[in-house]
N, C-alpha and C positions, 0 to 999 in steps of 0.2 A: 308200803309208804315209802315216797320218793325222798331221796337226800340229794341236794345240790349244793356244791361248793362255790362260792363266788368270792370275787377279788376285786380291789382297786388299787391302780398304781399310776403314780404321776411319774413317767420315765424320762423326764427332762431332755427332750428332744434327742436322746440317745448319746447326750454329751454330760458326763458326770463333772460339771464346772459349776462353782458358787460364782455368781455374777452380780453387778451392781450398777444401776442406772447411773448412780452418782459418778462412778468411775469410767463409764462407758461399757459398751459390751463387744467383744471381739467374735464375730462370726467365724465358725469353723467352715472348712471346705469339704469335709468328709467325717463321717461318724464311726466308720468301722473299726478304725485302731483302738477306739476307747471301749470295746466289747461290751457296752451296756444292752445293745439289742440283743447279742448273743444269750447275755444272762436272762434276759425277759423270757426269750423261748426256754431256756433251759428251766428256769423257776415254775413256769407254766406247766411244762412236762414232769418235773419232779414232784408238784404238788397236786397233780391230778385236778388241776382247776376246770369248772365247767363253763363259766362265765366271768369275763373281766371286763371292767371299764378303765380304760387307759386314758389318762390326762398328759398333755404335751406329746403326743404321738405325731408323726411326720408323714405329710405328702409332699412328693417332689414336682417341679415345676417343668422338669426336663424329660418326663416319661418314665423316669426310674420307678422302681417298684416301691409303693408306700410301705411304712412298717407294718400296717395292717395286713398287708397281702403277703409280706415275707413272714410274718408270724404264723398266719393262716396255713401257709403252705408246709410250715415246720413243727406244726402241732395239731391235736384233734380238735382245735376251734376252728373249724371251717366255715362257719358263717360269720359275717362281720358287717357292721355298719360303721360309716366314717362321716365325719363331720368337720369340714374345713372351717376354721374360726378366724385365723389371723395369720399375717407373717411370721415366720420363725425367727426368733431372736438370736438363737444359737448356731443356725445352719443357714449356709447361704443357699439360695435357689430352691427355697422350701416353705411350705406352710405348716402351722400347727393344726393337729386335729384332735377332736374327741373321738373315740373309738370305742365300740362293743364288740367283742370277739366271743363266740358261743359254739358249744359243740352241738347245741340244739337250734333247729331252724329259726330264724328271725323272720317273722311274717309281716312285720310291719315296723317302721322306724319314723320317727317325727323329731325335726332338728329344730331347736327353739334357742334364739340368741338372747342373752342378758342385755339390758340398756347398758349402753357405754357412755358415762358422764364427762368424758373427755378431760381427763387430768393430763397434766404433762409436766416434765422436769427436763432441765437442760444439765447435762453431763459436764465433767471438768473439760472435755475436749470439744466444748461447744455443740455437741449434738443435742437435738430436741428428741425426746423418747416420750411416746403417747401411750396411755392406758390401753392394752391389748383388748381386742375383741374376745370375749368368752361366751360360752353357751352350755348347752347340754342335750342329750339324746334321749327320747322316750322309746324304747323297743319292746315290742310284743314277742315274746320268746315261747315256742309250743314244746313245753317239757315231755309231754306225753299226750295221749288222748284226752286225759283227764284234767291236764293242767297247762294253762296259759299265763304266764307271769308278765308283769310289767317291770322293766329293768331300766332304770334312770341312772345315767352317768354324766358328770359334769364337772366344769371347772368354773370357779365364780372369779369374777375380777380381782387382781392384785391390789386392792385399794392401799395397803400397807406399804407396797413398793414406792408409793409417792407421797408417804408420809401421813396418809389417812387412816381412820379407823373403819373397819367394815361395817360396824354397827351404826355409824352415822349415815349408811346408805343401805338401811334395811329396805327400803322400797324397791330396790333392786332385787333383792332376794325373794320377794314376795311374788314374783312370777313362778319361781320354783313350786312354791306352796300350792298357788292356784292350779298348777298343771298337776301336782300330787293330788289335790282335791278331785279332780276330774278322774284320774286313774283310781282312786278310791271307790268312786261311784261305779265303776264298771265291775265290782265284785271280783276283782281278780287280784291275787297277792302283789304286792308292789315292793321292790326294793330299790333304795336310793344310796348309790355310791358316788364318790368322788372326791376331789380336792376342792373344798369350797372356802378356803382361804380365810377363814374365821373360826375362833373357838366358841363364838356365840351363836352358831347357826340355830341351834334349837331355841334358844332364848328369842331369837328374832323370828322365828316361825312357829307359833304356839300349836296351830293344827297338827304338824309334823311331831312336835314334841309330844302332844297328847297321845298320838295313834301309833308311834314307831319308837323302837328300842336303837339305841347304837351300840354296836357289838365291837367297837374298837376301843380299847382303853389306853391312855397315855399318849405320849409324845409321838407324831408321826413325821415330823419335819425336822431337818437338820438344826434348825434355829431353836429348838426345844418347845415347838408348838404342836397341838393336837388339831390339825385342820383338814385330816382325811377321815372319811365316814364310810361306814357300811350300815345301813339302816334298814330296818326289817319290821313288818307289822307286830304288834303287840302279842298276837296270838299264834305267831310262828316260833318253833322252839330252835333256838341256837345251839348245837351240839359242840361246836369248837370255834374257836377264834384265836389268831395269832399274827404277829407281824414279823418280816424279816429284813435284816439289813441287806443292803445291795449297793451298787454303784451310783444310784440316783440320788438326789437330795430328799427324796421321800421315801419312807419305808412301804414296802410290798404287804397289804394288809389281806387277809383271807378270813373267811368265815363259811361254815357249814350249817346247814339247816335241814329240817324235816318239813316236808309239805303235807 
């Protein structure tokens, strides 16, 4: 019987900063001095993670290696998929990515964007901030000759940053449920991880609530909310799950399963 250890982690663009659209956001020129990316690499290695979904990872516009490339070079997670979704709000000359990294081959990946409902706010310094684009990756990962899994990682729009309730935009989340249904019909085990910016995700998506277990309990975000998820099919046994503090504003969430 195979065991896999999967994780989800919003790594805050490698910048351990609390920010506010109301006050305006100062972009940093470099991430290296903060040490968060080094911590990401160390935590992956220390915890022997097999597959991880990263939110707010970074790709650079100047040809510098992306975070995904750097992590792959310094861990056993040599296979990866990247999906650039928006301008990076914390780093200059960079874009935010959703990323899957795996020690097993990724044989296919599909990138899907959530609808952007075009919210905006003006900060105290007069700058207009618009709702960031967000999305998710569906990866098919070859665990061994017998097992191919669907691994979904994503980041949902941060409606609350603009003073809105995520559940008022439930129709945006329904795209995730539609794609999960398609995966479910492929008769492959499907895992869903990510930062979905809502504590009401399962209430909004009844099919997922009925067919999946959430293996992460309690607070995952510095504001005291539980918005990060590791969801597994009801018939898959979770043998352990835990959360780790780190430099990011989100906890690193890890769970191990028997296939």
